[in-house]
C-alpha positions as semicolon CSV with decimal commas, in nm:
position;residue;x (nm);y (nm);z (nm)
1;M;-1,228;-2,814;1,917
2;K;-1,352;-2,878;1,605
3;D;-1,766;-2,896;1,600
4;L;-2,086;-2,740;1,748
5;E;-2,115;-3,110;1,930
6;T;-1,759;-3,071;2,106
7;G;-1,878;-2,779;2,234
8;L;-2,248;-2,920;2,345
9;R;-1,986;-3,207;2,514
10;A;-1,847;-2,997;2,753
11;Y;-2,139;-2,784;2,849
12;A;-2,327;-3,129;2,897
13;T;-2,019;-3,249;3,108
14;M;-2,060;-2,883;3,324
15;M;-2,347;-2,982;3,385
16;N;-2,327;-3,333;3,485
17;T;-2,025;-3,261;3,714
18;L;-2,185;-2,935;3,795
19;S;-1,764;-2,816;3,719
20;A;-1,648;-2,484;3,430
21;D;-1,386;-2,664;3,376
22;A;-1,422;-2,860;3,129
23;I;-1,655;-2,534;2,944
24;E;-1,398;-2,248;3,040
25;P;-1,116;-2,275;2,765
26;L;-1,367;-2,355;2,481
27;L;-1,505;-2,001;2,481
28;A;-1,409;-1,716;2,298
29;D;-1,378;-1,411;2,433
30;D;-1,655;-1,231;2,292
31;F;-1,918;-1,578;2,425
32;H;-2,244;-1,492;2,360
33;Y;-2,554;-1,635;2,664
34;S;-2,926;-1,624;2,631
35;S;-3,182;-1,825;2,770
36;Q;-3,569;-1,771;2,688
37;W;-3,664;-1,718;3,114
38;V;-3,405;-1,464;3,118
39;L;-3,482;-1,110;2,950
40;A;-3,101;-0,988;3,002
41;E;-2,817;-1,162;2,724
42;I;-2,473;-1,253;2,810
43;T;-2,241;-1,091;2,589
44;S;-1,890;-1,233;2,726
45;K;-1,715;-1,511;2,817
46;Q;-1,603;-1,380;3,140
47;E;-1,944;-1,288;3,255
48;Y;-2,109;-1,595;3,205
49;L;-1,816;-1,814;3,374
50;D;-1,899;-1,467;3,671
51;Y;-2,317;-1,615;3,601
52;I;-2,244;-1,944;3,561
53;R;-1,999;-2,060;3,903
54;P;-2,243;-1,932;4,128
55;K;-2,523;-2,088;3,938
56;L;-2,338;-2,457;3,971
57;K;-2,229;-2,410;4,349
58;A;-2,559;-2,406;4,395
59;V;-2,724;-2,648;4,317
60;R;-2,460;-2,833;4,457
61;D;-2,593;-2,736;4,756
62;S;-2,895;-2,744;4,715
63;E;-2,824;-3,133;4,679
64;T;-3,069;-3,091;4,320
65;K;-2,980;-3,331;4,027
66;V;-2,940;-3,186;3,670
67;W;-2,857;-3,491;3,375
68;A;-2,764;-3,297;3,085
69;E;-2,772;-3,561;2,771
70;M;-2,582;-3,549;2,412
71;A;-2,932;-3,515;2,165
72;Y;-3,000;-3,436;1,830
73;L;-3,245;-3,270;1,645
74;E;-3,456;-3,380;1,383
75;Q;-3,661;-3,094;1,257
76;E;-3,694;-2,715;1,360
77;I;-3,316;-2,660;1,429
78;P;-3,165;-2,982;1,326
79;G;-2,806;-3,017;1,516
80;P;-2,652;-3,173;1,784
81;C;-2,783;-3,032;2,160
82;V;-2,790;-3,061;2,494
83;V;-3,125;-3,194;2,665
84;L;-3,185;-3,085;3,020
85;A;-3,313;-3,213;3,286
86;Q;-3,375;-3,233;3,695
87;N;-3,410;-3,461;3,952
88;S;-3,456;-3,749;3,712
89;K;-3,327;-3,815;3,326
90;D;-3,691;-3,804;3,259
91;N;-3,825;-3,507;3,401
92;L;-3,710;-3,255;3,085
93;L;-3,685;-2,867;3,105
94;S;-3,535;-2,779;2,829
95;L;-3,277;-2,756;2,540
96;I;-3,005;-2,580;2,487
97;L;-2,829;-2,554;2,135
98;G;-2,513;-2,318;2,031
99;K;-2,258;-2,230;1,777
100;V;-1,914;-2,254;1,689
101;A;-1,664;-2,006;1,535
102;N;-1,312;-2,045;1,487
103;G;-1,270;-2,328;1,690
104;K;-1,399;-2,210;2,015
105;L;-1,853;-2,232;2,113
106;T;-1,921;-1,829;2,059
107;R;-2,298;-1,868;2,104
108;L;-2,562;-2,151;2,364
109;D;-2,868;-2,099;2,390
110;M;-3,121;-2,254;2,660
111;C;-3,517;-2,329;2,509
112;G;-3,790;-2,447;2,580
113;A;-3,916;-2,458;2,192
114;P;-3,883;-2,605;2,104
115;S;-3,879;-2,872;2,291
116;P;-3,646;-3,088;2,462
117;H;-3,952;-3,386;2,393
118;S;-3,846;-3,319;2,046
119;A;-3,526;-3,400;2,082
120;K;-3,364;-3,743;1,991
121;R;-3,160;-3,864;2,292
122;S;-2,939;-4,067;2,281
123;G;-2,865;-4,167;2,647
124;E;-2,492;-4,005;2,684
125;Y;-2,441;-3,859;3,002
126;P;-2,097;-3,660;2,970
127;G;-1,921;-3,658;3,249
128;L;-2,129;-3,866;3,432
129;L;-1,977;-4,275;3,411
130;S;-2,261;-4,509;3,382
């Protein structure tokens, strides 16, 4: 993996397909994940996979539709990001920001601030056929 956009694209694919297969090989062993809505930070690849797989299954089982769209922040933290929406593509819930080092994703952060509404949306939903 060369850049952050590739890692974020794998995250979006994971959310759009509800399968961790696309992101697993890109995660650093000391990968960190945080959410502004959860106090404890996840501090390893295995801990993240143990956390995300049951979440993906729960979303599948609930038949709730999740949309993960490639986007770009121009202001607060300029760069690529993923905008997450639920039930409709315009019901924006959060942004995913990330960091890459040595060809691996080292960090993902789920954020409500900056607002997902502040991102420039691409209309691209990796992993989904249009």
